[in-house]
C-alpha positions as CSV (number, residue, x, y, z in Angstrom):
1,M,27.1,-19.0,29.0
2,T,25.2,-21.1,26.5
3,L,26.3,-21.7,22.9
4,T,23.5,-19.5,21.6
5,S,23.9,-16.6,24.0
6,A,26.4,-14.6,21.9
7,I,24.9,-15.2,18.4
8,R,22.8,-12.0,18.3
9,E,25.8,-10.0,19.4
10,R,27.8,-11.5,16.5
11,L,25.0,-10.8,14.0
12,E,24.8,-7.2,15.2
13,E,28.5,-6.8,14.8
14,V,28.4,-8.2,11.3
15,E,25.8,-5.5,10.5
16,L,28.0,-2.8,12.0
17,Q,31.0,-3.9,10.0
18,T,29.4,-4.7,6.6
19,L,26.4,-2.5,6.1
20,A,26.6,0.9,4.5
21,P,27.0,3.9,6.9
22,Y,23.5,5.0,6.0
23,A,21.9,1.6,6.8
24,C,19.8,1.0,9.9
25,K,21.6,-1.4,12.3
26,S,19.7,-3.6,14.7
27,A,22.0,-2.8,17.6
28,L,21.1,0.9,17.2
29,S,17.3,0.5,17.0
30,R,15.2,3.0,19.0
31,G,13.6,0.0,20.6
32,R,10.1,-1.2,21.5
33,V,7.2,0.4,23.4
34,Y,7.3,-2.3,25.9
35,P,10.9,-3.4,27.0
36,E,11.7,-7.0,26.3
37,P,14.9,-9.0,26.5
38,E,16.0,-9.5,22.9
39,P,16.5,-13.1,21.6
40,R,19.9,-14.8,22.0
41,Y,20.1,-15.8,18.3
42,R,18.1,-13.3,16.4
43,T,18.4,-9.5,15.8
44,A,15.6,-7.2,16.8
45,F,14.5,-6.9,13.2
46,Q,14.6,-10.6,12.7
47,R,12.2,-11.0,15.6
48,D,9.9,-8.3,14.1
49,R,9.9,-10.2,10.8
50,D,9.0,-13.5,12.4
51,R,6.3,-11.9,14.5
52,I,4.7,-10.4,11.4
53,I,4.7,-13.8,9.6
54,H,2.9,-15.5,12.5
55,T,0.0,-13.1,12.7
56,T,-3.5,-14.0,11.8
57,A,-3.6,-10.9,9.5
58,F,-0.7,-12.2,7.5
59,R,-2.3,-15.6,6.9
60,R,-5.6,-14.0,5.8
61,L,-3.8,-12.2,3.0
62,K,-4.0,-15.5,1.1
63,Y,-7.7,-14.9,0.4
64,K,-7.7,-11.2,-0.1
65,T,-8.0,-9.5,-3.5
66,Q,-5.2,-7.9,-5.4
67,V,-7.1,-7.1,-8.7
68,F,-9.2,-10.2,-9.3
69,I,-11.6,-11.4,-6.5
70,I,-10.8,-14.9,-5.3
71,Y,-13.6,-16.7,-7.2
72,E,-12.1,-15.4,-10.5
73,G,-9.4,-18.1,-10.5
74,D,-6.6,-19.6,-8.5
75,Y,-3.8,-18.2,-10.7
76,Y,-4.2,-14.5,-10.1
77,R,-2.3,-12.6,-7.5
78,T,-3.7,-12.3,-4.0
79,R,-2.5,-9.9,-1.3
80,L,-0.3,-12.6,0.0
81,T,1.5,-13.4,-3.3
82,H,1.8,-9.7,-3.9
83,T,3.3,-9.2,-0.5
84,L,5.8,-12.0,-1.1
85,E,6.7,-10.5,-4.5
86,V,7.2,-7.0,-2.9
87,T,9.4,-8.6,-0.2
88,Q,11.6,-10.4,-2.8
89,I,12.2,-7.2,-4.8
90,G,12.7,-5.2,-1.6
91,R,15.4,-7.7,-0.3
92,T,17.1,-7.6,-3.7
93,L,17.3,-3.8,-3.6
94,A,18.4,-3.7,0.0
95,R,21.2,-6.1,-0.4
96,A,22.5,-4.4,-3.5
97,L,22.4,-1.0,-1.8
98,G,24.2,-2.3,1.3
99,V,21.3,-1.5,3.7
100,N,19.5,-3.7,6.2
101,E,17.9,-6.5,4.3
102,V,16.0,-7.9,7.3
103,L,14.4,-4.5,8.2
104,T,13.4,-4.0,4.6
105,E,11.9,-7.5,4.6
106,A,9.9,-6.9,7.8
107,I,8.4,-3.6,6.4
108,C,7.5,-5.3,3.1
109,L,5.9,-8.2,4.8
110,A,3.7,-5.9,6.9
111,H,2.9,-3.2,4.4
112,D,-0.5,-4.7,3.3
113,L,-1.7,-6.3,6.5
114,G,-4.4,-3.6,6.8
115,H,-6.1,-4.3,3.5
116,P,-9.8,-5.3,3.8
117,P,-11.5,-7.9,1.6
118,F,-11.9,-7.0,-2.1
119,G,-8.8,-4.7,-2.3
120,H,-9.3,-1.0,-3.0
121,S,-13.0,-1.5,-3.6
122,G,-13.4,-2.8,0.0
123,E,-11.3,0.1,1.3
124,K,-13.4,2.6,-0.6
125,A,-16.6,1.2,0.8
126,L,-15.3,1.1,4.4
127,N,-14.0,4.7,4.1
128,E,-17.3,5.9,2.8
129,I,-19.2,4.2,5.7
130,M,-16.7,5.4,8.3
131,E,-16.4,9.0,7.1
132,P,-18.4,10.3,10.1
133,Y,-16.2,8.2,12.5
134,G,-12.7,9.0,11.3
135,G,-12.6,7.1,7.9
136,F,-10.7,4.0,7.0
137,N,-7.2,3.9,5.6
138,H,-5.6,0.5,5.0
139,N,-2.1,1.9,5.7
140,Y,-3.0,3.1,9.1
141,H,-5.1,0.0,9.8
142,A,-1.9,-2.1,9.2
143,Y,-0.3,0.0,11.9
144,R,-3.2,-0.6,14.3
145,I,-3.0,-4.3,13.6
146,V,0.6,-4.5,14.7
147,T,0.3,-2.1,17.6
148,E,-3.2,-2.9,18.9
149,L,-5.5,-5.4,17.2
150,E,-3.3,-8.6,17.1
151,Q,-3.4,-10.1,20.6
152,R,-0.8,-12.8,21.0
153,Y,1.2,-11.8,24.1
154,P,-0.1,-11.5,27.7
155,A,2.1,-8.5,28.6
156,F,1.0,-6.1,25.8
157,R,-1.4,-5.6,22.9
158,G,-0.1,-5.8,19.3
159,L,3.3,-7.2,18.3
160,N,5.6,-4.7,20.1
161,L,7.7,-4.1,17.0
162,T,10.7,-1.9,16.9
163,W,10.4,1.8,16.2
164,E,12.0,1.5,12.8
165,V,9.4,-1.1,11.5
166,R,6.5,0.9,12.9
167,E,7.8,4.0,11.2
168,G,8.2,2.2,7.9
169,L,4.6,1.2,8.1
170,V,3.1,4.6,8.9
171,K,5.3,6.3,6.3
172,H,4.5,3.7,3.6
173,E,3.8,5.9,0.6
174,T,2.8,5.0,-3.0
175,E,0.4,6.3,-5.5
176,Y,-2.4,4.5,-3.6
177,D,-1.0,4.8,0.0
178,V,-1.1,8.1,2.0
179,P,1.0,8.1,5.2
180,E,-0.3,9.2,8.6
181,A,2.9,9.6,10.5
182,H,1.9,12.1,13.2
183,E,3.9,10.4,16.0
184,Y,6.9,9.4,13.9
185,E,8.6,12.7,12.9
186,P,6.4,13.4,9.9
187,E,8.7,16.3,8.9
188,L,11.5,13.7,8.2
189,R,12.0,11.1,5.5
190,P,11.8,7.4,6.5
191,T,14.9,5.2,6.4
192,L,16.3,3.9,3.1
193,E,14.9,0.5,4.1
194,A,11.4,2.0,4.2
195,Q,11.9,3.9,1.0
196,I,12.9,0.6,-0.7
197,A,9.6,-0.9,0.5
198,N,7.7,2.0,-1.1
199,V,9.3,1.6,-4.5
200,A,9.2,-2.3,-4.4
201,D,5.5,-2.1,-3.8
202,E,4.8,0.1,-6.8
203,L,7.2,-1.9,-9.0
204,A,5.6,-5.2,-8.0
205,Y,2.0,-4.3,-8.5
206,T,2.6,-2.6,-11.9
207,A,4.5,-5.5,-13.3
208,H,2.3,-8.2,-11.9
209,D,-1.0,-6.5,-12.6
210,L,0.2,-6.3,-16.2
211,D,0.9,-10.0,-16.0
212,D,-2.5,-10.9,-14.6
213,G,-4.2,-8.6,-17.1
214,L,-2.4,-10.3,-20.1
215,R,-3.2,-13.7,-18.8
216,S,-6.9,-12.9,-18.2
217,G,-7.3,-11.6,-21.7
218,L,-8.5,-8.2,-20.5
219,I,-5.3,-6.8,-22.0
220,T,-3.8,-7.9,-25.3
221,P,-0.5,-7.2,-26.9
222,D,-2.2,-5.1,-29.6
223,M,-3.6,-2.8,-26.9
224,L,-0.1,-2.2,-25.6
225,R,1.3,-1.2,-29.0
226,G,3.0,2.2,-28.7
227,I,3.5,2.1,-25.0
228,A,7.1,3.1,-24.6
229,L,8.0,0.6,-21.9
230,W,6.2,-2.3,-23.7
231,E,8.1,-1.5,-26.9
232,R,11.4,-1.5,-25.0
233,L,10.5,-4.9,-23.5
234,R,9.7,-6.4,-26.9
235,E,12.9,-5.1,-28.3
236,H,15.0,-6.5,-25.4
237,I,13.7,-10.0,-25.7
238,G,13.5,-9.9,-29.6
239,W,9.7,-10.6,-29.7
240,R,7.9,-8.8,-32.5
241,E,4.4,-10.0,-33.3
242,G,2.2,-13.0,-33.1
243,P,0.3,-14.8,-30.3
244,L,1.6,-14.2,-26.8
245,D,2.3,-17.6,-25.4
246,E,2.9,-18.2,-21.7
247,L,6.7,-18.5,-21.9
248,T,7.0,-15.2,-23.8
249,R,4.7,-13.5,-21.3
250,H,6.9,-14.7,-18.4
251,R,10.0,-13.4,-20.3
252,L,8.4,-10.0,-20.8
253,I,7.5,-9.6,-17.1
254,R,10.9,-10.8,-15.9
255,E,12.5,-8.3,-18.3
256,L,10.2,-5.6,-17.0
257,I,11.1,-6.2,-13.4
258,G,14.8,-6.4,-14.3
259,L,14.8,-3.1,-16.1
260,E,12.9,-1.4,-13.2
261,V,15.3,-2.8,-10.6
262,D,18.4,-1.8,-12.5
263,D,17.0,1.7,-13.0
264,V,16.2,2.1,-9.3
265,L,19.6,0.9,-8.2
266,E,21.5,3.1,-10.6
267,T,19.4,6.2,-9.8
268,T,19.5,5.6,-6.0
269,L,23.3,5.1,-5.9
270,R,23.7,8.4,-7.9
271,N,21.3,10.2,-5.5
272,I,23.2,8.9,-2.5
273,E,26.5,10.0,-3.9
274,A,25.3,13.4,-5.0
275,A,23.7,14.1,-1.7
276,G,26.8,13.1,0.3
277,V,24.7,10.8,2.5
278,Q,26.8,9.3,5.3
279,S,24.3,8.4,8.0
280,V,20.7,7.5,8.7
281,D,20.1,11.1,9.9
282,D,21.3,12.3,6.5
283,V,18.8,10.1,4.8
284,R,16.0,11.3,7.0
285,R,16.8,15.0,6.5
286,H,17.2,14.8,2.7
287,P,14.3,16.9,1.1
288,E,13.4,14.1,-1.4
289,P,13.3,10.3,-1.4
290,L,16.6,8.9,-2.3
291,V,15.2,5.6,-3.6
292,R,13.4,6.3,-6.8
293,H,13.4,5.8,-10.6
294,S,15.2,8.0,-13.1
295,P,13.1,10.7,-14.7
296,E,13.0,8.7,-18.0
297,M,11.7,5.5,-16.3
298,A,9.3,7.5,-14.2
299,L,7.7,8.9,-17.3
300,M,7.5,5.4,-18.9
301,N,6.0,4.0,-15.7
302,R,3.4,6.8,-15.7
303,E,2.3,5.9,-19.2
304,L,2.0,2.2,-18.3
305,K,0.1,3.0,-15.1
306,D,-2.3,5.2,-16.9
307,F,-2.8,2.4,-19.4
308,L,-3.5,-0.1,-16.7
309,M,-6.0,2.3,-15.0
310,Q,-8.0,2.7,-18.2
311,N,-7.8,-0.8,-19.5
312,L,-7.5,-3.1,-16.5
313,Y,-8.7,-1.4,-13.3
314,R,-11.6,0.2,-15.1
315,H,-12.5,-2.7,-17.3
316,P,-16.2,-3.6,-17.1
317,R,-15.4,-7.0,-15.7
318,V,-13.3,-5.5,-12.9
319,L,-15.8,-2.7,-12.3
320,R,-18.5,-5.3,-11.9
321,M,-16.5,-7.2,-9.4
322,A,-15.8,-3.9,-7.6
323,L,-19.5,-3.0,-7.5
324,R,-20.5,-6.4,-6.0
325,A,-17.7,-6.0,-3.5
326,E,-18.8,-2.6,-2.3
327,R,-22.4,-3.9,-2.0
328,V,-21.3,-6.8,0.1
329,I,-19.3,-4.5,2.5
330,H,-22.2,-2.0,2.8
331,D,-24.8,-4.8,3.4
332,L,-22.7,-6.5,6.1
333,F,-21.9,-3.2,7.9
334,E,-25.6,-2.2,7.9
335,A,-26.7,-5.6,9.2
336,Y,-24.1,-5.5,12.1
337,V,-25.1,-2.0,13.1
338,R,-28.8,-2.9,13.1
339,N,-28.2,-6.0,15.2
340,P,-24.8,-6.2,16.9
341,A,-25.9,-9.4,18.6
342,I,-25.2,-11.4,15.4
343,L,-21.5,-10.5,15.7
344,P,-19.2,-13.2,17.3
345,R,-19.1,-12.7,21.1
346,H,-15.4,-11.8,21.2
347,I,-16.1,-9.0,18.7
348,Q,-19.1,-7.8,20.7
349,A,-16.8,-7.6,23.8
350,R,-14.8,-4.9,22.0
351,I,-17.7,-2.5,21.4
352,D,-17.6,-0.7,24.8
353,K,-14.0,0.2,24.4
354,G,-13.7,0.7,20.6
355,G,-17.2,2.0,19.8
356,L,-19.8,0.2,17.7
357,H,-18.8,1.5,14.2
358,R,-15.0,1.2,14.6
359,T,-15.4,-2.3,16.0
360,I,-17.5,-3.4,13.1
361,C,-15.1,-1.8,10.7
362,D,-12.2,-3.7,12.2
363,Y,-14.1,-6.9,12.0
364,I,-15.0,-6.5,8.4
365,A,-11.5,-5.3,7.5
366,G,-10.1,-8.5,8.9
367,M,-12.3,-10.7,6.7
368,T,-11.1,-12.6,3.7
369,D,-13.0,-12.3,0.4
370,R,-14.2,-15.8,0.8
371,F,-15.5,-15.3,4.4
372,A,-17.2,-12.0,3.5
373,L,-19.0,-13.6,0.6
374,K,-20.1,-16.5,2.7
375,E,-21.2,-14.2,5.5
376,H,-23.2,-12.1,3.1
377,Q,-24.8,-15.2,1.7
378,A,-25.7,-16.5,5.2
379,L,-27.3,-13.2,6.2
380,F,-29.1,-12.3,2.9
381,D,-29.8,-15.6,1.3
382,P,-32.5,-17.6,3.2
383,L,-31.0,-20.9,2.0
384,G,-27.4,-19.9,2.6
385,D,-25.1,-21.7,5.0
386,A,-23.6,-19.5,7.7
387,P,-19.9,-19.4,8.1
388,F,-20.2,-18.0,11.6
389,A,-17.3,-18.9,13.9
390,G,-17.9,-17.0,17.1
């Protein structure tokens, strides 16, 4: 026996002894589609996390839009920084609740892998184009990436992740994410770890979109006056009026995240106690999500989200970016359909099996903002330089 041969078993035993009874344990995973020997020194969920980080799709998140398209500036959030922020919040919640931090981390890291370039504008355009062919949903596309599209192993397609991570992906549910969990017990709730990922996602994008909106100048403190959550934040840090300098903005956003996390933890612990939850099955069979905000915080979040929708996401500058993004997606799709021979050869090779339109959709969904803009320039600007890499 080697020195590393018993490390995974010890890690699994630590989980069994220290995690809450309603937490998912690596040793009790439902396993993978394709049987594999598990690593000697990592749990099954650690392997899943590592496989996700090493995907092409994960690296591409660096140049995919959160709110501001990549050419708007280097400071603003991208899908990658958003994903890392979601993961950090998710791990904090998981550890405090005594559930599986690594499983939560894996789900958080994978939750946005399916986003196309240009964020929700790109998704809207692809869904419109693909309506006759089954539509496009970034949530389900993330699932297809980890089960089919990433090709890194000779024995199987996808990443061969555990059942629990795959379930967390297909049941990822927020205001902007609709689950498609037909093969994963859709009548049941996901694990607490997956529910944490759902809440961490909404918490992160609300706080950080506000931060980006304030820094960009599209949102000003005067515009936020009267918003209950904003007023509470100002009171907590003792800031009244005057110019919003960078340090004060950072303090406000930190305070916002802290208030939100505190509220989720207190509410969730009360929910678990009131429901008498003692197992993963109890979590799954509970009629409502256990991980959520208090009614008071939910109302304040609703007010802030409505404000962001009207004043940031529908700001003329953001809408102009969205309009350009949708035009780029439509133009590229039409060009590829008219002449599939301009696609890279390895993409052309997928058409017979995947169908022309779905193959093109998958190709465009995998593009970064930067690549899509350069490809559009190459195809529609006679003087443009082609980024073709086929």
